[in-house]
N, C-alpha and C positions, 0 to 999 in steps of 0.2 A: 504494499498499501503503499501512497502516499502521506504524509502527514505534516501540515505546515505548524510553524510554531514560532513566535518571536522570541521568545525567551532565551538567554543566553545563556547557559548552563551546563555542564559536563554531563554527561548519563553516565549511572553506574560505572565501574570498571572492574568489576570483580572478578578474579582470575576462574576460569572451569578447567576440569580435565582434556576437554578438546580445543579450546581454546588459547592460542597461547597468553601469559600474561601481558600485561600494558608493558610495552617498550621501557628500559630503564636510558633515562638521561643519560646522554654520553660524557665522557670523564676525558679527562688528558691522557689516558693512559694511549701508548702506541697498540697499534693493531695490525693481524695480518689479513692479507686477502693473497688471493691465487692471479698474477698476471703473467700473463705470456709464459705460461708453461712452468712457473718459478713463485715460492710461496715470497712477499715482498711486505716489507714492513712500512706500515704507513703514520705520519704524524697528525694530530688534531686540525692543522692548518692544510691540510692537501688533500683534494676535491674526492676521492674515494672514502675519507674517514668517516662519514655521517654515516654512510650505507653499512660498512662496518660494525656500527656501535649498534644499527638497528636490528642486523640479522646477530648482532650477537659472537661476532667472528675474533678471535683471539690464535694466540699463538697453536692450540693444540683443536681450531675448528674455524681452517680459513675457506673464505666466502671467494668464488670467482668471479671476476673484475672483469674479465673478458665481453665486450660487448658482441652480439649474437641476436641474431633476427628468427633464428627457428621454434627458441622453445621458450616458454616463460620462466622468471625467476620467481622464485617464493620468496618473499622480503618479510612477510608474517604468514601463520598458517592462514589467512583471510586476506591477505592481499599478495598481489601477484603483479609483474610487471611483463610486458612484453614490448619488445622495442620494434616499429615498423625500418623496414629496409631503405629508410628514405636520407640516409646520412649528406650532409653538405656543410657549407658555412653556415647557414643559418639553420641548420636543423642538429648541427653536432654529430653523434654518432646514430640522430632517427630520432622519430616523435616517441614518446615512452607513453603507451596506453596501458592501463592500468584496469585490474580486475578487482574489484572490491565482493568479498563471501564468500559462502561455502557450497559445499554440496546440499546441504538441507534448506538454505536460504533462498539460493539461486544466487546471481551475480548483478552487481551495476559494473557496465564497464564506463569507464570514463578516458574520453578521447581515443574514438575508434581511429583515427588519424587519417591519411591518406585513401583515396579509392583504389587500394591495392590488395587482389582477389588473392593472396595466399597468408598474408599477413592477417585480412578477415578472417579466411579460415581457422588457422591457425588460435584467433581469439574463441572463435566459437565452438572450436574442439578444445580451449583449456577450460570452456564454459561447462563443457557437455551440451550445450545450445540450451540451457539454463540461465537465459539472460533477460532480468528481469525491467532494466533499464540503459538507458544510453546518455550521457551525459557529454555535452561538448563544453570544455571551459570558455569556448571563444570561437570562431569563424573561419579563421585563416584556411587558407588549402592545405597546409601538413595535420590540421587537427580534425577537421568537421565532414571532409568528404566522404570519409569509410562511415558516417553513420547509418545513410537509407539504405546502402548494400548490406549491411551487415544484420539492420532491421529484417531486412526481406528476406534472409537467412534464417530467421527463426520463424519456428511454427507457429509461438504465443503474441508475434510481432512487437515487441517490446516499445514503449514509447521512446522517441528521442526527446531527451529536455537540455535546454539550454537558456539563452534570450537572444531573442532576433540580430542578424545585424544589424548595427545603423545607419541613422541614412547618408553618411559618408564614405562608408565600408566598399573598399574595392570592389568589383563586378564578382573576381575570383572568391572572397570573399564570403558572398552570398549565403545567409543560413535561416531557415524558418524554423524553428522545433514542432514539435507536436505540440507539447506542453511548454509554455513559459515559464522560469522559475523564480521568486522572490527572496530578495536577500533575506538573510533569518529561515528561509523553510527549511525543511527536513525529509530529507528521503530514506525510508527506511525499510530494511530489509529481516523479516523472522524465520529463524526457523529452528524448530526446537527449542533449546531454552537459549538460544543466544542470539542477539540485534546485532546489526551494521548500522550505523546511524549516519549521516553524510549532511551537514548545517553548510548551506547557500552563503558565499560572501562575496557580496559584487565587487568587484576590484575594476573599474574601469581604469583607462590610463594606455596600458597597449594597445589595447581596443573596447571601442566602447562596450560591448557587449559583454567583457572578459568576466567570469565568474572565478571563484576557489573553493574548494570543499574541503571542510572540517571533517573527519574521522573520527566521532568524539569519543567512542569506546576505545582507540586506542592513541589517539593525542597524537593523529598525523594529521597536517596539511598537505593538501594536493594544488601546486601553486601554477598549474596552467604555465604558462610564459611569463608569467608576473615578476616571480622570482626563480632564477638557472642557479645551475652547479657550473662555474666557470666560466661563465661569460654576465653582461648584463643583458635584459633584453631592448628590443628597439622601440621607440615612441615615435611613432610615424604620422603626424598630424595630415589629413582633417580626422583620422576616426583615432587616432592616437593625442593625447594628452598629457604633458608634463604634468600640469599640477594634479588632476585627476589622478597620474601616477602615485606620485609622492602621496596622496591624500591616503589612496588604497592601502600603501605601506602603512601609515599609522593605522590603517582599520584591521590588517592583518596584526600586527604587533600590538594591539589592544586584543584580538581575539585568540592570539597564542598565549597572552598572560592568563588570560578568562579560563582558558581549556586547560593550561598545563602543557601546549602544544611544544616539544623538544625537536620536533623531523618535520624536514619538508620534501614532500615527494614532486618534482618539477617535472615538467615536459620533456625536456631533455637534460640529459647529464645522471650523474649517481644519484642517493639522498644525500641531503645534506642535514647534518647536525648541529646541535647551538641555534635553535630556530631563531630565537630573539637576538642572536647577537649577529645572525644572517643577515635579518632585516635591516637591522640598525646599521650594518659597514655599508649596505646595497642604498639604503637612504643618503649614508654622509657621504657616499662616493658619487652620487647624481650631484649631490651640491656641492661637493670639491669640483666637479665638472663644471657646474654650472658658473662657478664662479672665474673657474677660465676662459668660460665664454665672455662673461661681464666684462672680463679684464680685455678680452682679444678684442670688443666692441668700443672698448673706450681708445683702447690705443689705434684705431681705424675706424674711426666713428663715420667715415663714409665710404667703410670697404662694404663688400657684400658678405653673403654665407662661406665662398670660398674663401676668401682672406680671411674670417675669421676659423673657418675649418682649418686651417693650417696653423694656425695659433694655437687654438685652444685644443688639437688634437695631436701634437708634438711629440705624443710620447704613444702615438697608435701608429703602427704599419699605414705607408701612405695607402696600400691595397686594401686597405678595411675603411678608408675613409670614405667611397660611396653608400658604405652604411650606416656611417657615423654621421654623416649628414642628415639623415632623417631626425635623429632624436637631438641635433644641433637646431635643427628648426626649431622644434619643442621648443629647448629650451629658450631661444629667441622670442619665441611667440610670450611665453612665460614673463622673461624680463622684461618687455615689451610691454605686457598689460602690469603688472605690477609697475612699471616707473610712471604706467599711466591711470594709477590707482583704481585701477578695475577688479 
């Protein structure tokens, strides 16, 4: 069933024999993962660390970190990740699709990804066809096109949920869900004695229709493209908006504090640990970049975006400047609105 609520409190988290206990908060102790066929030690500041902390990897329990697209990766007993075979500069190792639930409750698919037949077939098989909901965090073409063909593959035709694409979205990002989700709404699966509850957090910024999801019983945040591991997301006007993006980071920080969220599961990259710290560092990074852009605008008041880009992104390889230019425009618009008192 779909249950709506506006209350912001965590659901009970009691451990049961058939469901893993709530993941412990990550510590600073080094952890071992299996990479390129070798056990490799990772420190807390390295990208794979949060994932190793979530799955409980240690010196005597190595988690395989190599990216592959053939099999789902179990992160908890009720959370699996299957990465789509669409690696690239904008997608990293590929788009992470997540399965939440178990055999008794059925599954929620988060971000089915591109319309890639083999990937969608693997998702369907991993859920044994028992998909109850399909949720898209936003409408970009590496996240939502797989929703309709995956739905058609399922006998029970699970509803496609999310938010419709905004008026300024590109044609490639057009999306209309079967049901629109509301901020604070909770999607619940019940099977046997166990429930899996996903609470919606509307997080515009990267896209006007972007949303994140809190898995209340397990203290996890599915962040879509709003928070990534190893890179910062692109904020591309007019559908993207930098002020909305920063405000949404604040909303996520508040939600993480209220629900005791320690881990972030992004749409690209490994799981992040130290959720509150990761969000704070991301906001600080964006504000530092904005300060560099403001300084570049003052240095060249008669310049344009290309002039300011070279100054403000002098620490970024020039091959990445075409992508950085999108977020630069979002910052410039925010700076100009602030100066105008808007």
